[in-house]
C-alpha positions in Angstrom: -1.0 16.7 5.8 1.5 14.1 7.0 3.8 11.8 5.0 4.6 8.4 6.5 7.2 6.0 5.0 7.7 2.4 5.7 10.1 -0.2 4.3 9.7 -3.9 4.7 12.6 -6.4 4.0 12.5 -10.1 3.2 9.6 -10.2 1.0 9.4 -13.3 -1.4 6.6 -12.3 -3.8 7.5 -10.1 -6.7 4.9 -8.4 -9.0 6.0 -8.0 -12.6 3.3 -6.3 -14.4 2.6 -2.6 -15.3 1.8 -0.1 -12.5 -1.7 0.0 -11.4 -3.9 2.5 -9.5 -6.9 1.6 -7.5 -9.3 3.6 -5.5 -10.1 7.4 -5.5 -9.0 10.2 -3.4 -12.1 11.4 -1.7 -13.5 11.8 1.7 -13.1 8.4 3.7 -11.3 6.7 0.8 -7.8 6.6 -0.6 -5.8 6.0 -3.8 -3.2 3.3 -4.1 -0.4 3.2 -6.7 1.5 -0.1 -6.8 4.4 -0.7 -9.0 7.4 -3.0 -9.3 10.6 -1.3 -8.4 14.3 -2.4 -7.9 14.5 -2.0 -4.1 17.0 -4.8 -3.3 14.1 -7.1 -2.3 12.3 -4.5 -0.1 8.7 -3.2 -0.3 8.4 0.4 0.4 5.2 2.3 1.3 4.7 6.1 1.2 1.5 7.4 2.7 0.4 11.0 2.3 -2.6 11.4 4.6 -4.9 14.3 5.7 -5.5 12.5 9.0 -2.5 13.6 11.1 -1.4 11.8 14.2 -2.4 8.2 13.2 1.1 6.8 12.7 0.9 3.8 15.1 -2.5 2.8 13.4 -0.8 3.0 10.0 2.2 1.1 11.2 -0.1 -1.7 12.4 -2.0 -1.9 9.2 1.1 -1.9 7.1 2.7 -4.7 9.2 -0.5 -6.7 8.7 -0.4 -6.1 5.0 3.3 -7.1 4.7 2.7 -10.2 6.7 -0.1 -11.4 4.4 1.6 -10.6 1.1 5.3 -10.6 1.7 5.9 -8.2 -1.3 9.5 -7.8 -2.7 10.7 -5.2 -5.1 7.5 -3.3 -4.9 6.8 0.5 -4.3 3.3 1.4 -3.0 2.2 5.1 -2.8 -0.9 5.9 -1.0 -2.9 9.3 -1.0 -5.4 9.0 1.8 -8.4 11.2 2.7 -9.3 9.8 6.1 -10.0 6.2 5.1 -10.6 3.6 8.0 -8.0 0.9 8.5 -10.5 -1.6 7.1 -10.8 0.4 3.9 -7.0 0.7 3.7 -6.7 -3.0 4.0 -9.3 -3.6 1.3 -7.7 -1.2 -1.1 -4.2 -2.6 -0.6 -5.5 -6.2 -1.2 -7.4 -4.8 -4.2 -4.1 -3.3 -5.5 -2.2 -6.5 -5.2 -5.0 -8.6 -6.7 -5.2 -6.2 -9.7 -1.3 -6.8 -10.1 -1.8 -10.5 -10.0 -4.7 -10.4 -12.4 -7.1 -11.7 -9.6 -9.4 -8.6 -9.3 -12.8 -8.7 -10.6 
């Protein structure tokens, strides 16, 4: 297992609803917990993954996620069981859309 932590500053979008969980912890999938948090405008992401050694790929996926959503005062926790970058991006988008009330 490996734990990766990322912090993004200068976000502009704050989520103000109750914490949400999307996805499932299972092979090739992941679970995302997203919640509002007082982080001085930052968005933090903690990833616990069974796939060790993929830090640069996680960094690229998190950079892309932050650039698309610009979240502020948001904490995200990910439990990963070997999801591909595309699945990670889809789950993160699903988590934000759930917080915004856009998920169907």
